[in-house]
C-alpha positions in Angstrom: 27.5 32.8 4.3 25.7 29.5 4.6 25.7 27.0 1.8 22.7 24.8 1.3 22.8 21.8 -0.9 19.9 20.0 -2.4 20.0 16.4 -3.1 20.3 15.6 -6.8 17.7 13.2 -8.3 19.6 10.4 -10.0 17.9 9.3 -13.2 18.3 5.7 -14.3 19.6 4.8 -17.7 17.6 2.0 -19.3 19.2 -0.3 -21.9 17.3 -3.0 -23.7 14.0 -4.4 -22.4 13.2 -3.3 -18.9 10.4 -3.2 -16.4 8.9 -0.3 -14.4 11.4 1.4 -12.3 10.9 2.6 -8.7 8.0 4.1 -6.7 6.2 6.9 -8.6 5.1 9.0 -5.5 5.9 9.5 -1.8 3.1 9.2 0.6 2.1 12.4 2.4 4.5 12.6 5.3 6.5 9.5 4.3 9.5 9.1 2.0 8.6 5.6 0.6 11.3 3.0 0.3 9.1 -0.2 -0.2 5.6 -0.6 -1.3 3.7 -3.9 -1.9 0.1 -4.9 -2.8 -1.1 -8.4 -1.8 -4.4 -9.4 -3.5 -6.6 -12.1 -2.0 -10.1 -13.5 -1.7 -12.1 -16.2 -0.1 -13.2 -19.2 -2.2 -15.9 -21.8 -1.8 -15.9 -24.8 -4.2 -19.0 -26.7 -5.3 -18.5 -30.4 -5.2 -20.3 -33.2 -7.0 -21.3 -36.5 -5.3 -17.8 -37.8 -6.0 -16.1 -34.9 -4.3 -14.8 -33.3 -7.5 -14.9 -29.5 -7.9 -17.5 -28.6 -10.5 -18.0 -24.9 -9.5 -16.4 -22.2 -7.6 -17.4 -19.0 -5.8 -14.8 -16.3 -5.2 -15.8 -13.5 -2.8 -14.5 -11.1 -0.3 -11.7 -9.7 -2.5 -9.3 -7.3 -0.8 -5.8 -5.9 -1.1 -3.3 -5.8 1.8 -1.0 -2.8 1.3 2.4 -2.6 3.1 4.6 0.4 2.8 7.9 1.4 4.5 9.8 4.5 4.5 11.3 7.4 6.4 9.2 9.8 8.3 9.4 13.2 6.5 11.2 16.0 8.6 8.4 18.5 7.8 4.7 17.5 8.0 5.3 14.0 9.1 2.7 11.2 8.7 -0.2 11.5 11.1 -2.8 9.1 10.0 -5.0 7.3 12.5 -5.6 3.6 12.8 -9.1 2.6 11.4 -9.3 5.7 9.3 -9.4 6.0 5.5 -6.0 6.2 3.9 -5.6 8.1 0.7 -2.7 6.5 -1.2 -0.4 8.6 -3.3 0.3 5.6 -5.6 -2.6 3.9 -7.4 -3.5 0.3 -6.5 -2.8 -1.9 -9.6 -6.1 -3.0 -11.2 -6.1 -6.8 -10.4 -9.5 -6.7 -8.6 -12.8 -7.5 -10.3 -14.5 -4.6 -8.5 -13.2 -1.1 -8.7 -13.6 1.7 -6.1 -13.9 1.1 -2.4 -11.9 2.4 0.5 -8.4 1.8 1.9 -8.3 1.5 5.7 -5.2 2.0 7.8 -4.8 -1.1 10.0 -1.3 -0.8 11.6 1.5 1.7 12.1 5.0 1.0 13.3 7.6 3.7 13.9 11.2 3.1 14.9 13.9 5.4 16.1 17.7 4.8 16.3 20.4 7.1 17.6 22.3 6.9 14.3 19.5 6.6 11.7 16.5 8.4 10.4 13.0 7.8 11.9 11.4 4.9 10.0 7.7 4.1 9.6 5.8 1.0 8.4 2.2 1.0 7.5 -0.3 -1.8 6.8 -3.6 -1.0 5.2 -6.4 -3.0 3.6 -8.3 -1.9 0.6 -11.9 -3.2 0.6 -13.5 -2.7 -2.9 -17.1 -2.7 -1.7 -16.6 -0.4 1.3 -18.2 2.9 0.4 -18.3 5.1 3.5 -16.9 5.4 7.1 -19.6 4.8 9.7 -19.5 5.4 13.4 -20.6 3.2 16.3 
C-alpha cells in the first residue's frame, strides 16, 4: 500500500490592522514566490525663460513585471521571449491608461543538485500596445 500525502495549505491568522497577504494566484507552470510591479514613464518639462518648470508632459507609461518561483513539475512554464504573457495576477491600477499588452522580455531558469528548478521572468506591460504584429 502506498501512502500519498498532500501538502496542507496554511492559513494566516490576522490580528489587528493588517495589509494584503501573499500572492493570490500562481502563474501557469510556475509556483510564484515573488512578484513585483515597477511603474514608470518618461517626462519632459516645459521651462520658462528663467529655467523654471512651468509645465510637464508625462508619456510612455509602462510597468516592468518581475516574478520568481519554482517550475511546476507538471505542465511547466513554456512561454516564449517577445510573446504576449497572460498574467494570473492582475496588474494593480496605477496607470492612467487601462488595457494594453504584457510582453515577456527575459526568462532565467536555474538548476541545483539539491533544490527545485527555479525560474525568473521579466515582462513589460505596455498600456497602448494592442496587437502582436509580425515582421
